[in-house]
N, C-alpha and C positions, 0 to 999 in steps of 0.2 A: 807329597805328605812326609814329614820327617818323622823319623822313629829313632829310638836309640837302639843300636846294635850291641849286645853283649859281647863281651871279649871272651874268647875260647880257652878252655882248661888244657887242652890238648890238641895236637894236629889233626887236621882234616874234621873237626867238629863242625866249623863255619867255613864256608867257601865263597868266594865271589866268582859269578859266571858271565861270559860274555862271548860273542861271536866275532871271528875276524872273517869278513867275507871279501868277495872279488879278488882272490887270489889266483894265479895261473893254475890250470889243471896240473895234478901231479900225482904219482904213484900209479899202481896197477889198476885203481879204480876211478883214476882221474878226479880225485877229491878237489874241491875249489873253494873250500872253507876250513875253519878251524874254530873248534870249541875251546876256549881258554878257561882253565878252572885255576883259581889261585887259593891255597890256604891261607886263611886269615891269620891262624897263629904263626907259622913259620915263614909266610910269604912265597913258600915253594909252588912254581906254576906246574901244570900238567897240559899238554896241548893234545887234543882228540881231531884228527883228521874228519871232516864229513862233508857232505854235499849242500850246498845253500839251499836247496828244495827240500831237505830233509823235514820232517813233520815235529811237532812237539812231541809226540810220542816216540818218535825215532830219536830224539835228542835225549829223552828220559831214559830209552833202553840203553843208548850208548853211555850214559853216565852210571847206570846199573851195572853194565858188563864189563866196562873198561875201568872206570874209576873207584866204584864201591869195592870190586875185588881186590884192588890193592891198598885201600886208604881205610876200609872198615866203614860202617854207616855213617852218613853225613848226617848232622841234625839240622842245619839251616843253609839254605842256598840264597845267595843275595845276587840279583840281576836286574839289569835295567829293565824298562817296560818294554820289552820285545813283544809286539802284539801276538805273534805267532805262539809264544809260550805262555804269556799270562792268560790269553782267552781260553786256551784248552785245559787250564787246571783250575 
């Protein structure tokens, strides 16, 4: 389904979200995936390490704790049809 996406008026109002998986384990917590957030306004990326088995709720908490604390409240999140995420919300 195609829908028209509005243009943001300020940074971090609208973001694109995608998962990068199958990475080699790294860091003290052996993260094996990355959540990529891209600001639609400035095209600035934010990379959040996580585990491939994290749940939709874990992903939402990570966005709340890591991204929103730096960017302010996000109005819209655009993501692909990741079944884990879309079926939970």
